[in-house]
N, C-alpha and C positions, 0 to 999 in steps of 0.2 A: 504494500500500500504506500502510495506517495503521500507524504505529509509536508506541510509548509510551516516552518518554525520561525516565529517572529523574534527578531533580535534588534539590537542597536550595534553600532560599530564597536563600542567597548565590549559588548556581549560576544560579538564575533571574534574579537581579539582574544578574549578569555577562552572561547571554544578552541581557537587555533593553538593557544598556549597549552591547554590541557589535553587537546585531542578529543574532547567529549562535548556533545551537544545536550544540554540539560543534565540535571542530576536526579533522575528518577522522579516520580511522575511529573511531567511537564505538559504544558498546553501547546498544541499545534493546531493546524487546520487541514482539512482534507475534504474530499467529496463524500459527504455523508448522505444518508437517506433524506434528512431534513433539508440539506442544501439542494439536493436534486428536486425535491418538492417545491421549494421556494423559487428556484431558478427556472423551472419548467423547461428543461432541455435534456436531450439525450446525447448531445455532442460532448464527448469526454473532454475535448480541449477547452470548450467553453466552461465546463464545470470545474476543471483544474484551474483555469484563470480566475473563476469566482472564488475558489478556495485561496489562491494566492492573494487576491484582493482583500479577503478577510484577514489574512495574516499580515498584510501591509497595514491595515487599520490597527491591528493589535500592536504592531511595531510602533505606530504613531503614539499609541497609549504608553508604551514603554518610554518613548522620547519625552512625553509630557511629564512623566514621573522622574526623569533624569535630565535636569536642565544643563548639565555639563557635557552631555553626549553630543557629538556632531549631529546636526539636524538632517540626517539621511536615514530613510527607512531601510531595514535590512530583513530579508527573508531567505532562509536556507531551505532548499528543497531536498528532501531525503527519503529514501525508500526504507520502510521498516517491514518486518514480517506482519502478515495480516492480523494476528492476534495481539500485536504490540500496541495498537492504538484503538481506543473505543470512544464512542460518543455517549453522552449522558442522555438516555431516552426521556428522562424527566423534564429536560429543558426544551425538548421538541423544537418548535418553530420560534422560540424567543429570538428576536432580532440579534441580540448580542451573542447568542450561542450558535448561530448558523455556521456549520462547517467545523465547529470546535470539537476537538478530540483530545483525549488525555493519552499521552505516550507513557507506557508503564515504567520503562527503565531508561537508563542512560543509553545514548546512541553515539557511536564513534563518528566523529566529524568526517572520517575517511569514507563513510557510507553516503555522504552528501552527493547529490547529483549535480547541483548548481547552487549558486548564490545570486540573489537578486538584490540590487542596491540602487538607490536614487543617484542620479547624476548630480554633480556639484550645483548645476543651475536650478535644482529643485529646492535648495536649502531655504530660500526666503519663504516659499509657499509652505514647505513642511514646518518651518518655525511658526508661521502664523497659524497653521492648522493645529499644531500641538498646543498653542496658547488658547485657541478657541474651543478645544475639545470639551472642557467642562461645561461651558455655556451651551454648546450643541447638545450635550447629553441632557441638559436641563430643558431642552425644547426651543432654544433660541434659533430661529430659522436663518438669521444672518450669520450666526456662528457656524451653523451646519453648512452653509454655502462656502465658508472659508475652509472648513474641514474637507469638504468635497473637492476643493481646489487642489489639494495634494494629489488627488487621483488623476489630475490632468497630466501628471508626470508618470510616464511608464517606468517601471523599475528596469534597470539594465541587467542583462544576463552576464554572469561571470562564471568561468570554469573554476573548479575548486583549487586548481593550481595557482589561481590569481589571488587567493585569500591573503597571502603575505603582503602583496602590494596594496590591498584594500585596508589593511589594519596597521600598516607602517606609515607614520606621518611623512609627507613629502619634504 
């Protein structure tokens, strides 16, 4: 099963240093039955992109909680055994839980298929989105518009061999 793990650049640097992604049970995003029902598509590529987008939003939440982190969303795509990730059936179609899964144990970063990171030119919009997140969660439509502005930036795809370049300051 492919899961998408939300991180920040400092989180990616830590995973690179330790060689591990998460430290038993951790949250990731995947194509779950609830995500399929919500998205109304059978196209696996569209569903995978929706799961990636949910992870990007979770990465934005991590950035909002860590004002010192570089303002770039980070998502690691990794394949885990089918039984290693599970969705909470009790949360069903809760908007905040769509695509959310719990990965049971630590996953080796070497198992990652790719890393998705914002380009440098997204930093202003990602900064504004992280600052507006709390107000958006409270129902402020203007703040939600700012949060949605981060989605105007596609996450760039990086091979896992490029992780050292991503986490080492230039």
